[in-house]
C-alpha positions as CSV (number, residue, x, y, z in Angstrom):
1,M,-61.8,-6.7,55.5
2,K,-64.2,-4.1,56.7
3,T,-67.7,-4.7,58.0
4,E,-70.0,-2.0,59.3
5,L,-71.8,-1.8,62.6
6,N,-75.4,-2.6,62.4
7,Y,-78.0,-1.7,65.0
8,I,-81.1,-3.2,66.5
9,N,-83.1,-0.9,68.7
10,F,-85.9,-2.1,71.1
11,L,-87.1,-1.6,74.7
12,Y,-86.0,-4.2,77.3
13,K,-87.1,-4.6,80.9
14,T,-84.1,-5.9,83.0
15,H,-84.3,-8.5,85.9
16,S,-84.5,-5.4,88.2
17,K,-87.6,-4.2,86.4
18,R,-86.0,-1.2,84.8
19,E,-87.1,-0.4,81.2
20,V,-84.1,0.5,79.1
21,A,-83.9,1.7,75.5
22,I,-81.4,-0.7,74.0
23,S,-79.3,-0.1,70.9
24,L,-77.7,-3.6,70.2
25,S,-74.9,-3.3,67.6
26,Y,-73.3,-6.2,65.7
27,Q,-71.1,-7.1,62.8
28,L,-71.3,-9.8,60.2
29,F,-68.3,-11.4,58.5
30,G,-68.1,-13.9,55.6
31,Q,-71.2,-15.2,53.7
32,D,-74.5,-13.3,53.4
33,L,-77.0,-14.2,56.1
34,F,-78.9,-17.2,55.5
35,S,-76.7,-18.4,52.7
36,A,-74.3,-20.4,54.8
37,P,-74.2,-21.9,58.4
38,I,-74.1,-19.2,61.1
39,I,-71.6,-19.0,63.8
40,L,-72.2,-16.6,66.7
41,I,-69.1,-15.5,68.6
42,N,-69.5,-13.9,72.0
43,H,-66.5,-11.6,72.7
44,A,-64.7,-11.5,76.0
45,L,-64.5,-8.8,78.7
46,T,-62.7,-6.0,76.9
47,G,-63.3,-7.3,73.4
48,N,-65.9,-6.2,70.9
49,S,-67.8,-7.3,67.8
50,N,-64.8,-6.8,65.5
51,V,-63.8,-10.3,65.6
52,A,-61.9,-10.8,62.2
53,G,-59.9,-8.7,59.8
54,E,-56.8,-6.6,60.2
55,K,-57.8,-5.3,63.7
56,G,-59.9,-8.4,64.6
57,W,-59.2,-9.6,68.1
58,W,-59.6,-13.2,66.9
59,K,-58.1,-12.9,63.6
60,Q,-55.8,-15.9,64.1
61,L,-59.0,-18.0,64.1
62,V,-61.6,-16.2,62.1
63,G,-61.0,-15.0,58.5
64,E,-60.4,-16.4,54.9
65,N,-59.0,-19.8,55.0
66,K,-58.7,-19.7,58.8
67,I,-60.2,-22.4,61.1
68,I,-63.5,-20.5,61.3
69,D,-63.4,-19.9,57.5
70,I,-65.5,-16.9,56.4
71,N,-65.6,-18.4,52.9
72,T,-67.7,-21.2,54.4
73,Y,-69.5,-19.6,57.3
74,T,-71.5,-16.5,58.3
75,V,-69.9,-15.1,61.5
76,L,-72.0,-13.0,63.6
77,C,-70.8,-11.1,66.7
78,F,-72.8,-8.7,69.0
79,N,-71.4,-6.0,71.2
80,I,-72.2,-6.6,74.8
81,I,-74.4,-3.5,75.4
82,G,-72.4,-0.8,77.3
83,N,-68.9,-2.0,76.1
84,G,-68.5,1.5,74.5
85,Y,-67.4,0.2,71.1
86,D,-70.5,1.7,69.6
87,D,-70.3,4.7,71.9
88,F,-73.3,3.2,73.9
89,L,-72.7,3.3,77.7
90,I,-74.7,2.4,80.8
91,D,-74.5,4.3,84.0
92,E,-76.8,2.1,86.0
93,Y,-74.6,-1.0,85.3
94,E,-75.9,-2.9,88.3
95,D,-79.2,-3.2,86.8
96,F,-77.9,-5.8,84.4
97,T,-76.7,-9.4,84.7
98,C,-75.3,-12.0,82.4
99,E,-79.0,-13.2,82.1
100,D,-80.1,-9.8,80.8
101,I,-77.3,-9.8,78.2
102,A,-78.3,-13.3,77.1
103,N,-81.9,-12.1,76.8
104,I,-80.8,-9.1,74.7
105,F,-78.7,-11.2,72.4
106,L,-81.5,-13.8,72.0
107,K,-83.9,-10.8,71.1
108,G,-81.2,-9.7,68.6
109,L,-81.3,-13.2,67.0
110,S,-85.1,-13.1,66.9
111,V,-85.2,-9.7,65.1
112,L,-82.7,-11.0,62.6
113,N,-84.9,-14.0,62.0
114,I,-82.1,-16.4,63.1
115,N,-83.9,-19.4,64.6
116,S,-80.8,-21.7,64.7
117,L,-77.1,-21.6,64.7
118,H,-74.4,-23.9,63.5
119,A,-72.1,-23.0,66.5
120,L,-72.2,-20.8,69.5
121,I,-68.8,-20.0,70.8
122,G,-67.8,-17.7,73.7
123,G,-64.6,-17.0,75.6
124,S,-64.5,-16.1,79.3
125,L,-67.3,-13.6,80.0
126,G,-68.7,-14.2,76.5
127,G,-68.8,-17.8,77.3
128,G,-70.7,-17.1,80.5
129,I,-73.4,-15.2,78.5
130,A,-73.4,-18.1,76.0
131,W,-74.2,-20.6,78.7
132,E,-77.1,-18.3,79.8
133,M,-78.4,-18.2,76.0
134,V,-78.4,-22.0,75.5
135,A,-79.9,-22.6,78.9
136,K,-82.8,-20.3,77.9
137,N,-83.1,-21.8,74.4
138,P,-81.8,-25.4,74.5
139,T,-82.3,-26.1,70.7
140,L,-80.6,-22.7,69.7
141,T,-77.4,-24.3,68.3
142,K,-76.0,-27.6,66.9
143,L,-72.5,-27.0,68.6
144,F,-71.9,-25.1,71.8
145,I,-68.2,-24.3,72.5
146,P,-67.6,-22.2,75.9
147,I,-63.9,-21.5,76.2
148,A,-62.2,-20.7,79.4
149,C,-65.4,-20.1,81.3
150,D,-68.0,-21.8,83.4
151,F,-71.8,-21.7,83.7
152,K,-71.6,-19.7,86.9
153,T,-69.4,-17.4,88.9
154,H,-67.5,-19.4,91.7
155,D,-66.3,-17.9,94.9
156,W,-62.7,-17.3,93.7
157,L,-63.8,-15.5,90.6
158,H,-66.3,-13.4,92.6
159,A,-63.5,-12.5,95.1
160,Q,-61.2,-11.4,92.3
161,C,-63.9,-9.3,90.6
162,L,-64.7,-7.8,94.2
163,V,-61.2,-6.4,94.3
164,Q,-61.7,-5.1,90.8
165,K,-64.9,-3.3,92.0
166,F,-63.0,-1.7,95.0
167,L,-60.3,-0.5,92.6
168,L,-62.7,0.8,89.9
169,N,-64.7,2.8,92.5
170,Q,-61.8,4.7,93.8
171,N,-60.5,8.0,92.3
172,D,-56.8,7.5,91.7
173,E,-56.2,5.9,88.3
174,P,-59.0,3.3,88.7
175,L,-59.0,1.7,85.4
176,Q,-55.2,1.4,85.3
177,K,-54.9,-0.1,88.6
178,A,-57.8,-2.5,88.1
179,R,-56.2,-3.7,84.7
180,I,-52.9,-4.2,86.5
181,H,-54.6,-6.5,89.1
182,A,-56.6,-8.2,86.4
183,M,-53.5,-9.0,84.5
184,L,-52.3,-11.0,87.5
185,C,-55.3,-13.1,87.2
186,Y,-55.2,-13.5,83.5
187,R,-51.6,-14.8,83.6
188,T,-49.7,-17.1,86.1
189,P,-46.6,-16.6,88.3
190,E,-44.7,-19.0,85.9
191,S,-45.7,-17.0,82.9
192,L,-44.3,-13.8,84.3
193,N,-41.2,-15.3,86.0
194,V,-40.2,-17.2,82.7
195,R,-40.8,-14.0,80.6
196,F,-39.1,-11.3,82.8
197,Q,-36.6,-13.2,85.0
198,N,-36.2,-10.2,87.3
199,K,-34.6,-8.1,84.5
200,Y,-34.4,-4.5,85.4
201,N,-35.4,-1.7,83.0
202,E,-32.8,1.1,83.5
203,E,-34.7,3.5,81.4
204,Q,-37.9,3.3,83.5
205,Q,-36.1,2.5,86.7
206,C,-38.1,-0.5,87.6
207,L,-38.4,-4.2,86.9
208,E,-39.5,-5.0,83.3
209,S,-42.5,-6.9,84.7
210,E,-43.6,-3.6,86.5
211,D,-43.1,-1.6,83.3
212,W,-45.3,-4.3,81.4
213,L,-48.0,-4.1,83.9
214,R,-48.1,-0.3,83.8
215,Y,-48.1,-0.5,79.9
216,H,-51.3,-2.7,80.0
217,G,-53.0,-0.5,82.6
218,N,-52.3,2.6,80.5
219,A,-53.1,1.0,77.2
220,L,-56.6,0.0,78.4
221,H,-57.1,3.5,79.9
222,K,-56.6,4.9,76.4
223,R,-58.9,2.7,74.5
224,Y,-61.6,1.8,77.1
225,H,-64.3,3.5,79.1
226,L,-64.3,3.2,82.9
227,E,-68.2,2.9,82.9
228,A,-67.8,-0.1,80.3
229,Y,-65.2,-1.8,82.6
230,K,-67.4,-1.4,85.7
231,L,-70.2,-3.1,83.8
232,M,-68.1,-5.9,82.3
233,N,-66.7,-6.7,85.8
234,H,-70.2,-6.6,87.4
235,L,-71.4,-9.1,84.7
236,L,-68.4,-11.3,85.4
237,M,-69.5,-11.4,89.1
238,N,-73.1,-12.3,88.1
239,I,-72.9,-15.5,85.8
240,N,-75.5,-17.7,87.3
241,T,-77.1,-20.1,84.7
242,D,-79.9,-22.3,85.9
243,E,-78.2,-25.7,86.5
244,K,-81.5,-27.5,85.8
245,M,-81.8,-25.9,82.5
246,I,-78.3,-26.6,81.2
247,K,-79.0,-30.3,81.6
248,K,-81.7,-29.8,78.9
249,I,-79.3,-28.4,76.3
250,E,-79.6,-30.3,73.1
251,A,-76.4,-29.1,71.4
252,Q,-73.1,-31.1,71.2
253,I,-71.1,-29.4,73.9
254,H,-67.4,-28.9,73.7
255,L,-65.9,-27.6,77.0
256,I,-62.4,-26.0,76.5
257,S,-60.4,-25.1,79.5
258,V,-56.8,-24.0,80.1
259,D,-54.9,-26.2,82.5
260,S,-53.1,-23.1,84.3
261,D,-56.2,-20.9,84.5
262,L,-56.5,-18.9,87.6
263,F,-59.8,-17.2,86.6
264,F,-61.8,-20.2,85.6
265,P,-59.8,-23.1,86.9
266,A,-59.7,-26.2,84.8
267,C,-61.0,-28.3,87.8
268,E,-64.2,-26.4,87.8
269,I,-64.8,-26.9,84.1
270,R,-64.0,-30.6,84.5
271,M,-66.6,-30.8,87.3
272,C,-69.1,-29.3,84.7
273,Y,-68.1,-31.9,82.2
274,E,-68.6,-34.7,84.7
275,M,-72.0,-33.4,85.8
276,L,-73.2,-33.2,82.2
277,K,-71.8,-36.6,81.3
278,R,-73.8,-38.2,84.3
279,E,-76.8,-36.7,82.6
280,N,-75.8,-38.5,79.4
281,R,-75.3,-35.2,77.6
282,D,-73.4,-35.2,74.2
283,V,-70.4,-33.5,75.9
284,F,-66.7,-33.4,75.3
285,Y,-63.7,-31.9,77.3
286,H,-60.6,-30.4,75.8
287,E,-57.7,-28.8,77.6
288,I,-55.2,-26.2,76.4
289,K,-51.8,-26.8,78.0
290,S,-50.0,-23.6,78.8
291,I,-48.0,-21.7,81.4
292,H,-49.9,-18.5,80.5
293,G,-53.1,-19.0,82.4
294,H,-56.6,-17.7,81.5
295,D,-55.1,-15.5,78.5
296,A,-53.9,-18.7,76.8
297,F,-57.1,-18.9,74.9
298,L,-55.8,-15.5,73.2
299,M,-52.3,-16.9,72.9
300,E,-52.1,-20.6,72.3
301,Y,-53.7,-20.4,68.8
302,E,-52.1,-23.7,67.4
303,Q,-53.6,-25.6,70.2
304,L,-57.0,-23.8,69.9
305,N,-57.1,-24.0,66.1
306,T,-56.5,-27.8,66.5
307,I,-59.4,-28.2,68.9
308,I,-61.9,-26.1,67.0
309,K,-60.9,-27.6,63.7
310,N,-61.8,-31.0,65.0
311,I,-65.1,-29.8,66.4
312,L,-66.4,-27.9,63.3
């Protein structure tokens, strides 16, 4: 499967009142636009619009005869502007918040003449952006499925992103070191301990867990831009959906958490569920059971497949 990047160009004024020329890129998978129900998928922090196919980051869920079946649906995925996948980077990243990205995605939908979606799905940062989108347009989608995320950045997440910011703003291997720290937030002590069991790598002269962390740091450095990582981390620090507006969402809401998530703890997502339920929202709570923490939504495909199949 190969789909081309498409572009939407327009001027946008950020919340900080800066006018920016935006080049919003996106990819379409499956059925022709307007010939089938549309599912919009918002990618996570270091993801991109390539959601399906051989190199698709969610190919276990999206594709022919998969749970999100491109024989049945039109699947749309925007690139978060500045993620570098389309070679578009942003230097003044602090001018943008998740609300701005939501506005830009909504503008993209408007330009494409998409007035309604069958489903809006977002994982982690992509889910935070999705919360902002449905709060701004409560009738946007029939189904809203935020995964491993909440409608706002709580203190714990903000603190971890602050450490990331410190690491990214120093000169000695900033991206590698930030990624190593992030991996310890995406996984759990149990996940690492069970996997590595203090085994020593004689060739590298270090613990296998250390070698694994260094590998992930170096791998991201090779494929990702420092400017993009700074932007994504900044966005993660600034998810701040208006609580009054989320109570007006008309979609059927399916909150999916991971019981061991250290980034967006399940207890926070349950609190969101309970708040919406008190408002008589059409809301459901689902929980992935895993030792792997936040990254379980990219690992526990059997569980996630079952959950999303029952929703769609």
